[in-house]
C-alpha positions, 0 to 999 in steps of 0.5 A, spaced: 760 429 749 754 430 745 747 428 748 742 422 746 738 427 742 743 431 739 741 437 742 746 439 747 754 438 746 758 438 753 765 441 752 770 441 757 776 445 758 783 445 761 781 451 766 775 446 769 769 449 767 764 445 761 761 449 756 754 447 754 752 449 747 745 448 744 746 444 737 746 445 732 745 453 733 752 453 738 749 458 743 751 457 749 747 454 754 751 455 761 757 453 764 758 448 769 763 450 775 766 446 780 772 443 778 779 445 780 783 443 774 782 440 767 776 436 765 778 429 762 772 426 761 765 428 759 758 423 759 752 424 758 746 420 761 741 417 756 735 422 757 740 427 756 739 432 761 744 430 766 751 428 765 758 426 769 764 430 768 771 427 771 777 432 772 785 431 773 783 434 780 780 427 782 773 429 783 767 426 779 761 430 779 754 428 777 750 435 774 743 437 773 743 440 766 738 444 767 740 447 773 747 447 772 748 444 779 752 438 782 747 433 784 752 428 787 759 428 788 764 422 789 769 421 794 776 424 792 779 419 787 786 422 789 788 420 782 787 424 776 780 422 772 782 420 765 775 416 763 768 415 764 763 411 761 755 411 763 751 405 762 745 404 757 740 405 763 744 410 767 744 407 773 751 405 773 758 408 771 765 406 771 771 411 773 778 410 771 784 413 774 791 415 772 793 410 777 790 404 773 784 403 777 777 402 775 771 403 780 763 401 779 759 406 782 751 407 783 750 413 779 744 416 783 747 415 790 754 416 788 756 409 792 761 404 790 760 397 787 764 392 789 772 393 789 776 397 785 779 393 779 786 394 776 788 395 769 795 393 766 796 400 764 794 407 764 787 407 761 785 411 755 778 409 754 772 406 757 765 404 754 759 400 757 756 394 752 749 396 749 745 391 753 750 394 759 752 387 761 760 388 760 765 394 761 771 395 756 777 399 758 783 400 753 790 402 756 796 405 754 800 398 754 795 395 748 791 391 752 783 391 752 780 389 759 773 387 760 769 386 766 762 383 767 758 388 770 753 384 775 759 381 779 765 385 777 768 378 774 773 379 769 773 376 762 780 374 758 784 380 756 785 381 749 792 384 746 792 388 741 800 390 739 798 397 738 796 403 743 789 404 744 786 411 744 779 410 744 773 405 744 766 404 742 761 398 742 758 397 735 751 394 735 747 389 740 752 384 740 759 384 743 764 386 738 768 393 739 771 398 735 778 400 738 782 407 735 789 405 735 796 406 733 794 401 727 788 404 725 781 402 727 781 395 730 774 391 730 774 385 736 769 380 735 765 377 740 769 371 741 776 375 741 779 375 734 782 382 732 781 385 725 784 392 722 779 396 718 780 397 711 781 404 709 781 407 717 786 413 718 793 410 722 793 412 727 787 413 729 785 417 735 778 416 736 772 412 734 764 413 735 759 409 732 752 410 730 746 407 726 750 404 720 756 408 720 763 408 724 766 415 724 774 414 726 779 420 727 786 420 725 792 425 727 792 427 719 786 431 720 782 427 717 775 423 719 773 417 715 766 415 715 765 408 714 758 405 712 756 398 715 755 396 708 759 395 702 760 402 700 767 405 701 768 410 706 767 418 706 773 422 708 772 429 711 778 433 711 779 441 713 785 445 713 784 447 720 785 439 722 779 435 724 782 429 727 782 430 734 776 427 736 769 424 734 762 423 736 755 420 733 748 422 736 745 415 737 740 416 732 745 418 727 742 425 725 749 428 727 756 427 727 761 431 730 768 432 729 773 437 732 780 439 732 784 445 733 780 449 730 772 449 730 768 443 732 765 442 725 757 438 725 755 434 719 748 432 717 747 426 714 747 429 707 754 431 709 752 439 710 757 442 715 756 447 720 761 450 725 761 451 732 767 455 734 769 454 741 776 457 744 781 452 745 786 457 748 788 454 755 795 457 756 800 463 755 807 465 756 811 472 754 818 470 753 823 475 757 824 480 751 817 481 750 817 479 743 814 473 743 808 470 746 807 462 747 800 460 747 798 453 748 791 449 746 787 445 749 789 440 744 796 440 747 799 444 740 803 450 742 804 456 738 810 461 738 808 468 736 811 474 733 808 480 738 809 485 733 806 482 727 802 476 730 805 471 726 806 464 728 814 463 729 813 456 731 808 450 732 810 445 737 808 438 738 809 433 743 804 435 749 799 429 750 794 433 753 791 440 754 797 445 756 795 448 763 802 452 764 808 455 760 814 458 762 820 461 757 828 460 760 831 466 762 834 466 755 829 465 751 832 459 748 827 454 751 820 453 752 817 449 757 809 446 758 805 442 763 799 438 761 793 437 764 795 429 764 801 431 769 806 431 764 812 436 763 815 437 756 821 442 755 823 444 747 829 447 745 827 452 740 832 453 736 832 446 734 828 441 731 826 434 734 822 431 740 822 435 747 825 433 753 820 429 758 821 430 765 821 424 770 814 423 774 808 427 773 805 433 777 798 433 778 795 438 773 801 443 773 798 450 775 805 454 774 812 453 772 818 457 773 825 456 770 831 457 775 836 463 773 841 459 770 836 455 766 839 448 769 833 446 773 825 448 773 820 448 778 812 446 778 806 447 782 801 442 781 793 443 783 795 439 790 799 444 792 806 440 791 812 443 788 817 439 784 824 440 781 827 437 775 834 437 773 834 440 766 841 436 764 838 429 766 830 430 766 830 427 773 827 430 778 831 433 784 825 433 789 818 434 791 815 438 797 809 440 800 806 448 799 800 451 802 794 448 801 791 455 799 796 455 793 794 459 787 798 457 782 804 462 781 811 461 782 818 464 781 825 464 782 829 470 786 835 472 782 839 467 786 835 461 784 836 459 792 829 462 794 822 460 790 816 464 791 809 461 791 802 465 791 796 464 796 789 466 796 790 469 803 794 475 799 801 472 802 807 470 798 810 464 801 817 463 800 822 457 800 829 455 801 830 451 795 836 447 797 833 445 804 826 444 801 825 449 807 820 455 809 823 461 810 817 465 811 811 469 808 811 476 805 804 480 805 803 483 798 795 484 798 789 484 802 785 477 802 780 480 797 785 481 792 787 477 787 795 476 786 795 475 778 802 475 776 809 474 779 815 476 775 822 472 777 828 475 779 825 482 783 819 478 785 815 483 783 807 481 784 801 483 780 795 485 784 788 486 782 784 490 787 777 489 789 775 496 785 779 494 779 785 497 780 791 494 779 797 494 783 805 492 781 809 491 788 816 489 788 818 484 794 825 484 793 831 482 789 833 477 794 828 475 800 833 471 803 
């Protein structure tokens, strides 16, 4: 998100940290720390000093941008926050969560306003109208819903016939621009819809500024439409910029982001880059010859360790990669996204990855069973989920320790699953029975368990004095 004065950029990371950057220099101003999982939504309040963040940990925080401290924290929403919108005067905000709920809040005091509202699908975007009287929310079922902010009464929903990804209001009227699989769809005040000529298709995001509409496409192109009669300008770079766009309210600055740097464009089209690290997950294959690197954009590269060259580029994860794991024989790769989705690729084959049933709340760690027939995930809430890799169906779920730190691994038999904890203990589970077997101390309370290897269950422990120990728990703790 970009502040209204075009002086500050806030970038939410898969690690739950928000970086604040000066524009256009790119100098880091500081970090906002407090979320336990990936950031999915960032919005500035009108004055530009304060901002709101939402995470897949179900938390929403209001921050002071100067002191980098939390001033208001909303109650746990118990579902990933997928979108946030702030009213033009900053007095009200709206949160959208993965359980298809929308809630209005009084910004300064963090108090709910009215009842929780229900969306027809999972929300993909939200925006207040310029006069603050309406809230629009897009959902993945192709619907745009609108509520009046005064009493939360609903307007008639609008069916787009296409999956929307982002929404922005244009001008003082009540027309909207929606980025969708069909391109940019303009919704006029009376509900009529028109597809914008020359817009990218599919369009992944849209931003509106004075006399301009910028739309980013999955083809890596950002098209800038002048609201006059001139044809759109195209911005295209080899790294691809078509993931998101933002326009400063006064039109002085356009941001376009992709898997490379964040590009800044002034009104004359001059470009400068901000390089923000997007690496969000890593995994080493069992042979030690390949590395899988996941990005905050959801793309995964498989690299040759010796030569450092890319062997494969995998698409299909709809959100930031938070956990990666190779199968024991190295033939498959699993990835968990910040939206809770888990995908499994067969590396020797082309095509779409396997989609596992259900979602894990912000997965922290993935582990293949030794026979490669099942996979487990530990999520941010301390829940362990087990799936069949033959059907993609879920085999079971159970609660691990509340202080689970996010590393899991099977033993050589595949019957025991180990889970690391913050108190230095390794918690052991009987997988078929979903029963706790006990725990093994592998570190003092002041040390970090930073690695956990499958099979022999070797734990890597970083000690307080900077030393690292590797401890073997045993080939089968049973």
